NUZA-495031 format. One record per residue (C-alpha): residue number from 1; x, y, z. Coordinates in Angstrom, 1 decimal, m for minus. Each point is the difference from the previous one (the first is absolute). Layout:
<node i="NUM" u="X" v="Y" w="Z"/>
...
This chain:
<node i="1" u="21.8" v="1.6" w="m10.4"/>
<node i="2" u="2.5" v="m2.2" w="1.4"/>
<node i="3" u="3.5" v="m0.6" w="m1.4"/>
<node i="4" u="2.8" v="m2.3" w="1.1"/>
<node i="5" u="3.4" v="m0.2" w="m1.5"/>
<node i="6" u="2.6" v="m2.7" w="0.5"/>
<node i="7" u="3.2" v="1.5" w="m1.2"/>
<node i="8" u="3.7" v="m1.0" w="m0.3"/>
<node i="9" u="m0.4" v="m3.8" w="0.7"/>
<node i="10" u="3.7" v="m1.0" w="0.2"/>
<node i="11" u="0.9" v="m3.5" w="m1.1"/>
<node i="12" u="2.7" v="m1.9" w="1.9"/>
<node i="13" u="3.2" v="0.9" w="m1.9"/>
<node i="14" u="3.2" v="m1.9" w="0.3"/>
<node i="15" u="2.8" v="2.4" w="0.7"/>
<node i="16" u="3.2" v="m0.4" w="m2.1"/>
<node i="17" u="2.4" v="1.8" w="m2.1"/>
<node i="18" u="m1.1" v="1.8" w="m3.1"/>
<node i="19" u="1.2" v="m1.9" w="m3.1"/>
<node i="20" u="m0.3" v="0.8" w="m3.7"/>
<node i="21" u="m3.0" v="m1.5" w="m1.8"/>
<node i="22" u="m2.1" v="m0.2" w="3.3"/>
<node i="23" u="m3.1" v="1.9" w="0.9"/>
<node i="24" u="0.7" v="2.5" w="2.8"/>
<node i="25" u="m2.9" v="0.8" w="2.4"/>
<node i="26" u="0.2" v="2.7" w="2.6"/>
<node i="27" u="m1.7" v="0.0" w="3.4"/>
<node i="28" u="m1.9" v="3.3" w="0.1"/>
<node i="29" u="m0.7" v="m0.5" w="3.7"/>
<node i="30" u="3.5" v="0.3" w="1.3"/>
<node i="31" u="1.9" v="1.3" w="m3.0"/>
<node i="32" u="2.2" v="m3.1" w="m0.3"/>
<node i="33" u="0.8" v="m1.7" w="m3.3"/>
<node i="34" u="m0.9" v="m3.7" w="m0.1"/>
<node i="35" u="0.9" v="m2.4" w="m2.8"/>
<node i="36" u="m1.8" v="m3.2" w="m0.7"/>
<node i="37" u="0.9" v="m2.7" w="m2.5"/>
<node i="38" u="m2.1" v="0.3" w="m3.1"/>
<node i="39" u="m2.0" v="m3.2" w="0.6"/>
<node i="40" u="m0.6" v="0.6" w="3.7"/>
<node i="41" u="m1.4" v="3.5" w="m0.7"/>
<node i="42" u="m2.4" v="m1.4" w="m2.6"/>
<node i="43" u="m1.2" v="m2.7" w="2.3"/>
<node i="44" u="m0.7" v="2.3" w="2.9"/>
<node i="45" u="m1.7" v="2.6" w="m2.2"/>
<node i="46" u="m2.2" v="m2.7" w="m1.6"/>
<node i="47" u="m1.1" v="m1.1" w="3.5"/>
<node i="48" u="m0.8" v="3.5" w="1.1"/>
<node i="49" u="m1.8" v="0.8" w="m3.2"/>
<node i="50" u="m2.1" v="m3.2" w="0.3"/>
<node i="51" u="m0.9" v="0.9" w="3.6"/>
<node i="52" u="m1.1" v="3.5" w="m1.1"/>
<node i="53" u="m2.1" v="m1.4" w="m2.8"/>
<node i="54" u="m1.7" v="m2.5" w="2.4"/>
<node i="55" u="m0.6" v="2.9" w="2.5"/>
<node i="56" u="m1.5" v="2.2" w="m2.8"/>
<node i="57" u="m2.2" v="m2.8" w="m1.3"/>
<node i="58" u="m1.3" v="m0.8" w="3.6"/>
<node i="59" u="m0.7" v="3.7" w="0.6"/>
<node i="60" u="m2.0" v="0.4" w="m3.1"/>
<node i="61" u="m2.0" v="m3.1" w="0.9"/>
<node i="62" u="m0.9" v="1.2" w="3.5"/>
<node i="63" u="m0.4" v="3.8" w="m0.6"/>
<node i="64" u="m3.6" v="m0.4" w="m1.0"/>
<node i="65" u="m1.3" v="m2.2" w="2.9"/>
<node i="66" u="2.1" v="2.0" w="2.5"/>
<node i="67" u="m1.6" v="3.3" w="m1.2"/>
<node i="68" u="m3.5" v="m1.4" w="0.5"/>
<node i="69" u="1.0" v="m1.4" w="3.4"/>
<node i="70" u="1.2" v="3.4" w="1.3"/>
<node i="71" u="m1.7" v="2.5" w="m2.2"/>
<node i="72" u="m3.6" v="m1.2" w="0.2"/>
<node i="73" u="m0.2" v="0.2" w="3.8"/>
<node i="74" u="1.7" v="3.4" w="0.0"/>
<node i="75" u="m2.4" v="1.5" w="m2.6"/>
<node i="76" u="m3.0" v="m1.5" w="1.7"/>
<node i="77" u="1.0" v="1.3" w="3.4"/>
<node i="78" u="0.6" v="3.6" w="m1.2"/>
<node i="79" u="m3.2" v="0.1" w="m2.0"/>
<node i="80" u="m2.0" v="m1.3" w="3.0"/>
<node i="81" u="1.6" v="2.5" w="2.4"/>
<node i="82" u="m0.5" v="3.0" w="m2.3"/>
<node i="83" u="m3.6" v="m1.1" w="m0.6"/>
<node i="84" u="m0.6" v="0.0" w="3.8"/>
<node i="85" u="1.6" v="3.4" w="0.2"/>
<node i="86" u="m2.2" v="1.4" w="m2.7"/>
<node i="87" u="m3.2" v="m1.2" w="1.7"/>
<node i="88" u="1.1" v="1.5" w="3.4"/>
<node i="89" u="1.0" v="3.2" w="m1.7"/>
<node i="90" u="m3.6" v="0.2" w="m1.5"/>
<node i="91" u="m1.5" v="m0.3" w="3.5"/>
<node i="92" u="2.3" v="2.7" w="1.4"/>
<node i="93" u="m0.7" v="2.4" w="m2.9"/>
<node i="94" u="m3.8" v="m0.6" w="0.5"/>
<node i="95" u="0.4" v="0.9" w="3.7"/>
<node i="96" u="1.7" v="3.2" w="m1.0"/>
<node i="97" u="m2.6" v="0.8" w="m2.7"/>
<node i="98" u="2.7" v="m0.2" w="m2.7"/>
<node i="99" u="m0.3" v="m1.6" w="m3.4"/>
<node i="100" u="1.8" v="m3.2" w="m0.8"/>
<node i="101" u="0.8" v="m2.0" w="m3.0"/>
<node i="102" u="0.9" v="m3.6" w="m0.8"/>
<node i="103" u="2.5" v="m1.7" w="m2.2"/>
<node i="104" u="m0.4" v="m3.7" w="m0.9"/>
<node i="105" u="3.1" v="m2.1" w="m0.9"/>
<node i="106" u="m1.3" v="m1.6" w="m3.2"/>
<node i="107" u="3.2" v="m1.6" w="m1.2"/>
<node i="108" u="3.5" v="m0.8" w="1.1"/>
<node i="109" u="2.5" v="m1.2" w="m2.6"/>
<node i="110" u="3.6" v="m0.9" w="0.9"/>
<node i="111" u="2.6" v="m0.6" w="m2.7"/>
<node i="112" u="3.0" v="m2.1" w="1.0"/>
<node i="113" u="3.5" v="0.0" w="m1.6"/>
<node i="114" u="3.0" v="m2.1" w="0.8"/>
<node i="115" u="3.5" v="0.2" w="m1.6"/>
<node i="116" u="3.3" v="m1.8" w="0.7"/>
<node i="117" u="3.3" v="0.7" w="m1.6"/>
<node i="118" u="3.4" v="m1.7" w="0.3"/>
<node i="119" u="3.2" v="1.4" w="m1.4"/>
<node i="120" u="3.8" v="m0.4" w="0.3"/>
<node i="121" u="3.3" v="1.6" w="m1.2"/>
<node i="122" u="3.1" v="m1.8" w="m1.3"/>
<node i="123" u="3.2" v="1.4" w="m1.4"/>
<node i="124" u="2.2" v="m1.5" w="m2.7"/>
<node i="125" u="3.4" v="1.2" w="m0.8"/>
<node i="126" u="2.4" v="2.1" w="2.0"/>
<node i="127" u="m1.3" v="0.5" w="3.5"/>
<node i="128" u="1.0" v="3.7" w="0.0"/>
<node i="129" u="m2.9" v="0.7" w="m2.3"/>
<node i="130" u="m2.7" v="m1.0" w="2.5"/>
<node i="131" u="1.7" v="m0.3" w="3.4"/>
<node i="132" u="m2.4" v="1.0" w="2.8"/>
<node i="133" u="m3.0" v="0.6" w="m2.4"/>
<node i="134" u="m1.6" v="m3.4" w="m0.2"/>
<node i="135" u="m3.0" v="m1.4" w="1.9"/>
<node i="136" u="0.2" v="m3.8" w="m0.2"/>
<node i="137" u="m3.7" v="m0.5" w="0.4"/>
<node i="138" u="m3.1" v="2.2" w="0.7"/>
<node i="139" u="m3.7" v="m0.7" w="0.4"/>
<node i="140" u="m3.1" v="2.1" w="0.4"/>
<node i="141" u="m3.6" v="m0.9" w="0.8"/>
<node i="142" u="m2.8" v="2.6" w="m0.3"/>
<node i="143" u="m3.7" v="m0.3" w="1.1"/>
<node i="144" u="m2.6" v="2.7" w="m0.7"/>
<node i="145" u="m3.7" v="0.2" w="0.9"/>
<node i="146" u="m1.9" v="2.9" w="m1.5"/>
<node i="147" u="m3.7" v="0.2" w="1.2"/>
<node i="148" u="m2.7" v="2.0" w="m1.7"/>
<node i="149" u="m3.0" v="0.9" w="2.1"/>
<node i="150" u="m3.4" v="1.2" w="m1.4"/>
<node i="151" u="m2.4" v="2.0" w="2.0"/>
<node i="152" u="m3.6" v="0.8" w="m0.8"/>
<node i="153" u="m1.6" v="3.1" w="1.7"/>
<node i="154" u="m3.5" v="m0.7" w="1.2"/>
<node i="155" u="m2.4" v="2.9" w="m0.9"/>
<node i="156" u="m3.0" v="0.9" w="m2.0"/>
<node i="157" u="m3.7" v="m0.8" w="0.1"/>
<node i="158" u="0.4" v="m3.8" w="0.3"/>
<node i="159" u="2.4" v="0.4" w="2.9"/>
<node i="160" u="m2.4" v="2.4" w="1.8"/>
<node i="161" u="m2.8" v="m2.3" w="m0.6"/>
<node i="162" u="1.9" v="m2.9" w="1.5"/>
<node i="163" u="0.9" v="2.0" w="3.1"/>
<node i="164" u="m3.5" v="1.3" w="0.6"/>
<node i="165" u="m2.1" v="m3.0" w="m1.0"/>
<node i="166" u="m1.3" v="m2.2" w="2.9"/>
<node i="167" u="1.6" v="m3.3" w="0.5"/>
<node i="168" u="m1.8" v="m3.0" w="m1.5"/>
<node i="169" u="m1.4" v="m2.9" w="2.0"/>
<node i="170" u="2.7" v="m2.4" w="m1.5"/>
<node i="171" u="2.8" v="2.4" w="1.1"/>
<node i="172" u="m1.4" v="0.3" w="3.6"/>
<node i="173" u="m0.3" v="m3.8" w="0.4"/>
<node i="174" u="3.4" v="m0.7" w="m1.5"/>
<node i="175" u="1.7" v="2.5" w="2.3"/>
<node i="176" u="m1.9" v="m1.4" w="3.0"/>
<node i="177" u="2.0" v="m3.2" w="m0.5"/>
<node i="178" u="3.3" v="1.7" w="0.3"/>
<node i="179" u="m0.2" v="0.1" w="3.8"/>
<node i="180" u="m1.1" v="m2.3" w="2.7"/>
<node i="181" u="m1.8" v="3.0" w="1.5"/>
<node i="182" u="m2.8" v="0.3" w="m2.5"/>
<node i="183" u="m1.8" v="2.6" w="2.1"/>
<node i="184" u="2.9" v="2.5" w="m0.2"/>
<node i="185" u="m0.2" v="m0.3" w="m3.8"/>
<node i="186" u="m3.8" v="0.6" w="0.0"/>
<node i="187" u="0.6" v="3.0" w="2.4"/>
<node i="188" u="2.3" v="1.4" w="m2.7"/>
<node i="189" u="m2.0" v="m0.9" w="m3.1"/>
<node i="190" u="m3.7" v="0.3" w="1.0"/>
<node i="191" u="m1.3" v="3.6" w="0.1"/>
<node i="192" u="m3.6" v="m0.8" w="1.0"/>
<node i="193" u="m2.1" v="m3.1" w="0.8"/>
<node i="194" u="m3.6" v="0.9" w="m0.6"/>
<node i="195" u="m0.6" v="3.0" w="2.4"/>
<node i="196" u="3.2" v="m0.7" w="2.0"/>
<node i="197" u="2.7" v="2.5" w="m1.0"/>
<node i="198" u="3.7" v="m0.7" w="0.5"/>
<node i="199" u="1.3" v="2.9" w="2.2"/>
<node i="200" u="3.3" v="m0.1" w="m2.0"/>
<node i="201" u="m1.9" v="1.4" w="m3.0"/>
<node i="202" u="m2.5" v="2.3" w="1.8"/>
<node i="203" u="0.3" v="3.5" w="1.3"/>
<node i="204" u="m2.8" v="m0.7" w="2.4"/>
<node i="205" u="0.7" v="m0.8" w="3.7"/>
<node i="206" u="1.2" v="m3.6" w="0.3"/>
<node i="207" u="m2.3" v="m2.6" w="1.5"/>
<node i="208" u="0.4" v="m3.6" w="1.0"/>
<node i="209" u="m2.6" v="m1.5" w="m2.3"/>
<node i="210" u="2.3" v="m0.8" w="m2.9"/>
<node i="211" u="2.6" v="m1.5" w="2.3"/>
<node i="212" u="m2.6" v="m2.2" w="1.7"/>
<node i="213" u="m1.2" v="m1.2" w="m3.4"/>
<node i="214" u="3.6" v="m1.0" w="m0.9"/>
<node i="215" u="0.4" v="m1.8" w="3.4"/>
<node i="216" u="m3.1" v="m2.1" w="m0.6"/>
<node i="217" u="1.0" v="m0.6" w="m3.6"/>
<node i="218" u="3.4" v="m1.2" w="1.2"/>
<node i="219" u="m1.5" v="m2.2" w="2.7"/>
<node i="220" u="m2.1" v="m1.9" w="m2.5"/>
<node i="221" u="2.6" v="m0.2" w="m2.7"/>
<node i="222" u="2.5" v="m1.5" w="2.4"/>
<node i="223" u="m2.7" v="m2.5" w="1.2"/>
<node i="224" u="m0.5" v="m1.1" w="m3.6"/>
<node i="225" u="m3.7" v="1.0" w="0.0"/>
<node i="226" u="0.2" v="3.0" w="m2.3"/>
<node i="227" u="1.3" v="0.0" w="m3.6"/>
<node i="228" u="m0.1" v="2.2" w="m3.0"/>
<node i="229" u="m0.9" v="m2.1" w="m3.0"/>
<node i="230" u="m0.4" v="0.6" w="m3.7"/>
<node i="231" u="m2.8" v="m1.4" w="m2.1"/>
<node i="232" u="0.5" v="m1.4" w="m3.6"/>
<node i="233" u="m1.4" v="3.2" w="m1.4"/>
<node i="234" u="2.7" v="2.1" w="1.8"/>
<node i="235" u="m2.1" v="1.3" w="2.8"/>
<node i="236" u="1.4" v="0.2" w="3.6"/>
<node i="237" u="m1.9" v="m1.0" w="3.1"/>
<node i="238" u="0.5" v="m0.2" w="3.7"/>
<node i="239" u="m0.7" v="m3.6" w="1.2"/>
<node i="240" u="m0.8" v="m0.7" w="3.7"/>
<node i="241" u="0.0" v="m3.7" w="0.8"/>
<node i="242" u="0.6" v="m2.8" w="2.6"/>
<node i="243" u="m1.0" v="2.1" w="3.0"/>
<node i="244" u="m1.9" v="m1.2" w="3.0"/>
<node i="245" u="m3.2" v="1.3" w="1.4"/>
<node i="246" u="1.9" v="2.0" w="2.7"/>
<node i="247" u="2.4" v="1.4" w="m2.7"/>
<node i="248" u="m3.0" v="1.1" w="m2.1"/>
<node i="249" u="m0.6" v="2.8" w="2.5"/>
<node i="250" u="3.5" v="1.4" w="m0.6"/>
<node i="251" u="m0.6" v="m0.4" w="m3.7"/>
<node i="252" u="m3.1" v="2.1" w="0.3"/>
<node i="253" u="2.0" v="2.7" w="1.7"/>
<node i="254" u="2.4" v="0.2" w="m3.0"/>
<node i="255" u="m2.9" v="0.2" w="m2.4"/>
<node i="256" u="m1.8" v="2.6" w="2.2"/>
<node i="257" u="3.0" v="2.3" w="m0.1"/>
<node i="258" u="m0.1" v="m0.2" w="m3.8"/>
<node i="259" u="m3.7" v="0.8" w="0.1"/>
<node i="260" u="m0.9" v="m3.3" w="m1.8"/>
<node i="261" u="m3.6" v="m1.0" w="0.6"/>
<node i="262" u="m0.4" v="m2.7" w="2.6"/>
<node i="263" u="0.2" v="m3.5" w="m1.4"/>
<node i="264" u="m0.7" v="m3.4" w="1.4"/>
<node i="265" u="3.4" v="m1.2" w="1.0"/>
<node i="266" u="m0.6" v="m3.7" w="m0.1"/>
<node i="267" u="2.3" v="m1.0" w="m2.9"/>
<node i="268" u="2.5" v="1.4" w="m2.5"/>
<node i="269" u="m0.7" v="3.6" w="m0.8"/>
<node i="270" u="1.1" v="1.5" w="m3.3"/>
<node i="271" u="0.1" v="3.8" w="m0.3"/>
<node i="272" u="0.9" v="1.8" w="m3.3"/>
<node i="273" u="3.2" v="2.0" w="0.3"/>
<node i="274" u="0.8" v="3.0" w="m2.2"/>
<node i="275" u="3.4" v="1.8" w="m0.1"/>
<node i="276" u="m1.2" v="3.4" w="m1.2"/>
<node i="277" u="m2.3" v="2.9" w="0.9"/>
<node i="278" u="m3.6" v="m0.5" w="m0.9"/>
<node i="279" u="m3.5" v="0.7" w="1.1"/>
<node i="280" u="m0.9" v="m1.8" w="3.3"/>
<node i="281" u="m1.7" v="m3.4" w="m0.4"/>
<node i="282" u="m1.4" v="m2.2" w="2.6"/>
<node i="283" u="1.9" v="m3.2" w="1.0"/>
<node i="284" u="3.1" v="1.1" w="m1.9"/>
<node i="285" u="3.4" v="1.0" w="1.3"/>
<node i="286" u="1.8" v="2.8" w="m1.8"/>
<node i="287" u="3.8" v="0.4" w="0.5"/>
<node i="288" u="1.2" v="3.3" w="m1.3"/>
<node i="289" u="3.8" v="0.0" w="m0.8"/>
<node i="290" u="2.4" v="2.9" w="0.0"/>
<node i="291" u="2.2" v="1.1" w="m2.8"/>
<node i="292" u="3.8" v="m0.4" w="0.0"/>
<node i="293" u="0.4" v="3.8" w="0.7"/>
<node i="294" u="m2.5" v="m0.2" w="2.9"/>
<node i="295" u="2.1" v="m2.8" w="1.6"/>
<node i="296" u="3.1" v="2.1" w="m0.4"/>
<node i="297" u="m1.7" v="3.0" w="1.5"/>
<node i="298" u="m1.2" v="m2.1" w="3.0"/>
<node i="299" u="3.5" v="m1.4" w="0.6"/>
<node i="300" u="1.5" v="3.5" w="m0.4"/>
<node i="301" u="m2.1" v="1.2" w="3.0"/>
<node i="302" u="2.3" v="m2.1" w="2.2"/>
<node i="303" u="3.3" v="1.5" w="m1.1"/>
<node i="304" u="2.0" v="1.5" w="2.9"/>
<node i="305" u="0.6" v="3.5" w="m1.2"/>
<node i="306" u="2.8" v="1.8" w="1.9"/>
<node i="307" u="m1.1" v="2.9" w="2.2"/>
<node i="308" u="2.3" v="2.4" w="m1.9"/>
<node i="309" u="m1.7" v="m0.8" w="m3.3"/>
<node i="310" u="m3.4" v="0.7" w="1.6"/>
<node i="311" u="1.3" v="3.3" w="1.4"/>
<node i="312" u="1.3" v="1.0" w="m3.5"/>
<node i="313" u="m3.4" v="m1.0" w="m1.5"/>
<node i="314" u="1.6" v="m2.5" w="m2.3"/>
<node i="315" u="m2.8" v="m2.4" w="0.9"/>
<node i="316" u="m3.5" v="0.4" w="1.4"/>
<node i="317" u="m0.4" v="m0.3" w="3.7"/>
<node i="318" u="m3.7" v="m0.9" w="m0.4"/>
<node i="319" u="0.5" v="m2.8" w="m2.5"/>
<node i="320" u="m1.9" v="m2.2" w="2.4"/>
<node i="321" u="0.8" v="m2.6" w="2.6"/>
<node i="322" u="m0.7" v="m3.5" w="m1.2"/>
<node i="323" u="m2.1" v="m2.1" w="2.3"/>
<node i="324" u="2.3" v="m2.9" w="m0.7"/>
<node i="325" u="3.5" v="0.3" w="m1.4"/>
<node i="326" u="0.3" v="m2.3" w="m3.0"/>
<node i="327" u="3.7" v="0.5" w="m0.6"/>
<node i="328" u="2.3" v="1.6" w="2.6"/>
<node i="329" u="2.3" v="2.4" w="m2.0"/>
<node i="330" u="2.4" v="1.6" w="2.3"/>
<node i="331" u="2.4" v="2.9" w="m0.5"/>
<node i="332" u="3.5" v="0.7" w="1.1"/>
<node i="333" u="2.6" v="2.7" w="m0.6"/>
<node i="334" u="2.7" v="m2.6" w="m1.0"/>
<node i="335" u="m0.3" v="m3.0" w="m2.2"/>
<node i="336" u="m1.4" v="m2.9" w="2.1"/>
<node i="337" u="2.1" v="m3.1" w="0.4"/>
<node i="338" u="m2.7" v="m2.7" w="0.4"/>
<node i="339" u="m2.5" v="1.2" w="m2.7"/>
<node i="340" u="m1.6" v="m2.4" w="m2.5"/>
<node i="341" u="m0.5" v="3.0" w="m2.3"/>
<node i="342" u="0.9" v="3.7" w="0.4"/>
<node i="343" u="m0.1" v="3.2" w="m2.1"/>
<node i="344" u="1.2" v="3.5" w="0.6"/>
<node i="345" u="m2.4" v="2.9" w="m0.3"/>
<node i="346" u="0.7" v="3.7" w="1.0"/>
<node i="347" u="3.1" v="m1.0" w="1.9"/>
<node i="348" u="m1.6" v="m2.7" w="2.1"/>
<node i="349" u="m0.2" v="m3.8" w="m0.4"/>
<node i="350" u="m3.3" v="m1.8" w="m0.1"/>
<node i="351" u="0.1" v="m3.7" w="0.5"/>
<node i="352" u="m1.7" v="m3.2" w="1.0"/>
<node i="353" u="1.7" v="m1.7" w="2.9"/>
<node i="354" u="1.4" v="m3.4" w="m1.0"/>
<node i="355" u="m1.3" v="m1.5" w="3.3"/>
<node i="356" u="m3.6" v="1.1" w="m0.6"/>
<node i="357" u="m1.4" v="m3.1" w="m1.6"/>
<node i="358" u="m3.6" v="1.3" w="m0.1"/>
<node i="359" u="1.0" v="3.1" w="m1.9"/>
<node i="360" u="2.2" v="m2.0" w="m2.4"/>
<node i="361" u="m2.8" v="m2.3" w="m0.8"/>
<node i="362" u="m2.4" v="2.9" w="m0.7"/>
<node i="363" u="2.6" v="1.7" w="m2.2"/>
<node i="364" u="0.4" v="m3.2" w="m2.0"/>
<node i="365" u="m3.7" v="m0.2" w="m0.6"/>
<node i="366" u="m0.1" v="3.7" w="m1.0"/>
<node i="367" u="2.9" v="m0.4" w="m2.4"/>
<node i="368" u="m1.7" v="m3.1" w="m1.6"/>
<node i="369" u="m3.3" v="2.0" w="m0.2"/>
<node i="370" u="1.7" v="2.9" w="m1.9"/>
<node i="371" u="1.8" v="m2.4" w="m2.3"/>
<node i="372" u="m3.3" v="m1.8" w="m0.8"/>
<node i="373" u="m1.7" v="3.3" w="m0.8"/>
<node i="374" u="2.8" v="1.3" w="m2.1"/>
<node i="375" u="1.3" v="m3.0" w="m1.9"/>
<node i="376" u="m2.9" v="0.1" w="m2.4"/>
<node i="377" u="0.4" v="3.8" w="m0.5"/>
<node i="378" u="3.7" v="0.1" w="m0.9"/>
<node i="379" u="0.0" v="m1.8" w="m3.5"/>
<node i="380" u="m2.7" v="2.1" w="m1.7"/>
<node i="381" u="0.9" v="3.5" w="1.2"/>
<node i="382" u="2.1" v="1.1" w="m3.0"/>
<node i="383" u="2.3" v="1.6" w="2.5"/>
<node i="384" u="3.6" v="0.8" w="m1.0"/>
<node i="385" u="2.5" v="m2.6" w="0.9"/>
<node i="386" u="3.2" v="0.9" w="1.8"/>
<node i="387" u="3.0" v="m2.3" w="m0.8"/>
<node i="388" u="3.2" v="0.4" w="1.9"/>
<node i="389" u="3.1" v="m1.8" w="m1.2"/>
<node i="390" u="2.5" v="m0.6" w="2.8"/>
<node i="391" u="3.5" v="m0.2" w="m1.3"/>
<node i="392" u="3.5" v="0.9" w="0.8"/>
């Protein structure tokens, strides 16, 4: 709430001797008594009153647009920052094997109130009755903003289902367009490609087969010779096209890694693509996708846990070393100065360096992924709604 008062606006008074039948006005600023001819006082007062009315009318006309101009960006910035902090806190809690919850801001309502008052004192009769007690003219303007914020806790069966269900094909393909580095998105969002297991989601010793598959995939995607297409009946397929006879050998390597039966690579090749787990089929490519919770767990493996927390057994020392760090989450004893997002946990700060562009892009994709999975879950949960009025 903001309040501004303009008090004791003193008109220009003409000094003179006090005479019977005149209106005496006292300067409350220096304690001196000033006397103005009756008509001069009225003229000056009218001008000041008119100016105050114009000021009040102008303020009422601009208070609405001004509140949108300044309030909208402020609310948006705070909600965005706290959403980032909530996602980072989830990752850190997962690394420490601790439970976490989520609150979604479902509604923000701000009521605005503006008020302007103008007043003045005048004395009639013997000056002894009011000498030193008059305020010639006073004005006050008040502005209030009282926001009401509504939170919805995410919980229950539908929330759990959304967190544990594998990503859909549409979600993976949409998220892959969020970054110029499509392969990094696939590295995060593809758990298995046929028999090639992503080491991020496997407890088995890491091998280079999955990375080699992604390198070949990226090579042909960037060359414009490999696309994922969708048929009118909603089925996805991998289309290989416009490749030369020499390039067909490299294409055969890609298909061989996926254990697709040898095909005559003389023209466009269309291979059915499924985004779920199913029984093996010849000449079909299966992409198994992780759940949102599995992605959080894979990212949590890269959290830099302080040595003192490991010594106190606050976090597992054998959580697993990721073969490739998706998001670099660092730790520091004091609040970092150049962090894009930071949260405090067990007396230490965990953060993403504002200069780490790769980690920031991956975090943005992760936050979007979680939002996509949870948006559909929030309305139908029947969860209690927490409404917080923010007032004086």
